[in-house]
C-alpha positions in Angstrom: 0.0 0.0 0.0 1.2 3.5 -0.8 1.4 6.2 1.8 -1.4 8.7 1.7 -0.6 12.1 0.4 -2.6 15.3 0.8 -4.6 16.1 -2.3 -3.6 19.2 -4.2 -5.0 20.7 -7.3 -2.6 20.8 -10.2 1.1 20.3 -10.1 3.8 21.3 -7.7 4.3 24.6 -9.6 3.7 27.8 -7.6 0.2 29.3 -8.0 -0.3 31.7 -10.9 -0.8 35.4 -10.4 -4.0 36.5 -8.7 -6.1 38.1 -11.4 -8.6 39.7 -9.0 -8.2 43.4 -8.6 -6.5 44.4 -5.4 -8.9 46.2 -3.0 -7.9 49.8 -2.5 -10.2 51.6 0.0 -8.9 54.9 -1.3 -9.8 54.1 -4.9 -12.6 56.0 -6.6 -16.0 54.4 -6.0 -19.5 55.5 -7.0 -21.6 56.9 -4.2 -24.9 56.2 -5.9 -26.5 59.4 -4.5 -30.0 59.5 -5.9 -30.8 62.7 -7.9 -34.3 63.8 -8.3 -35.1 65.6 -11.6 -35.9 69.2 -11.1 -37.8 69.7 -14.4 -35.2 72.2 -15.7 -33.1 70.5 -18.3 -30.1 72.7 -17.7 -30.1 72.2 -13.9 -30.7 68.4 -14.3 -27.7 68.2 -16.7 -25.5 70.0 -14.2 -26.6 67.7 -11.3 -26.0 64.6 -13.5 -22.4 66.0 -14.0 -21.8 65.3 -10.3 -21.7 61.6 -11.1 -18.5 62.3 -13.0 -16.8 62.7 -9.6 -17.6 59.1 -8.7 -14.8 57.8 -11.0 -12.2 60.4 -10.2 -9.6 60.6 -7.4 -10.5 63.1 -4.8 -8.2 65.7 -6.2 -10.4 65.6 -9.4 -13.6 66.3 -7.5 -12.8 70.0 -7.1 -12.9 70.6 -10.8 -16.3 68.9 -11.1 -17.8 70.6 -8.1 -16.6 74.0 -9.2 -18.0 73.4 -12.7 -21.4 72.4 -11.4 -21.4 75.3 -8.9 -20.6 77.8 -11.7 -23.4 76.4 -13.9 -25.9 76.5 -11.1 -24.9 80.1 -10.2 -25.3 81.1 -13.8 -28.7 79.5 -14.0 -29.8 81.4 -10.9 -28.4 84.6 -12.3 -30.3 84.1 -15.5 -33.6 83.8 -13.5 -32.9 87.3 -12.2 -32.4 88.6 -15.7 -35.7 87.4 -17.1 -38.5 89.9 -17.3 -41.2 89.0 -14.8 -44.6 90.4 -14.1 -44.6 94.2 -13.5 -44.0 95.2 -9.9 -47.0 96.3 -8.0 -47.2 100.1 -7.6 -45.6 101.4 -4.5 -48.0 102.5 -1.8 -48.6 106.3 -2.0 -47.0 107.6 1.2 -47.9 111.2 0.3 -51.7 110.7 0.6 -51.7 112.1 4.1 -49.1 114.8 3.8 -47.9 116.3 0.6 -44.4 117.6 0.4 -44.0 121.2 -0.4 -47.5 122.3 0.8 -48.0 124.3 3.9 -51.1 124.3 5.9 -52.5 127.4 7.3 -55.0 127.7 10.1 -57.6 130.1 8.9 -58.7 130.7 12.5 -55.3 131.9 13.7 -55.4 135.1 11.7 -58.7 136.2 13.0 -58.8 139.1 15.2 
């Protein structure tokens, strides 16, 4: 009878290189932050751009965030530039006292 040997897969050659990617906790990873559409195509496109940061190293995030911030600021500025409904008339503060008029008491000059 032959002595028992431990079973092993393959030959006595050293194992091949591990083809699995090495786990790097600092590597870029998607955050999968849900984005709710706003209904404004320009704003929605800018918010979708935030997903680009998911695949960049952290030093690349600044460029994406600044780009999105600039676009959102421009969109808000454009809202201020659009003509809106006319402003309501200002309340007439001179209804009680008119500037430039003097009141005289007709009773004070009576003798």
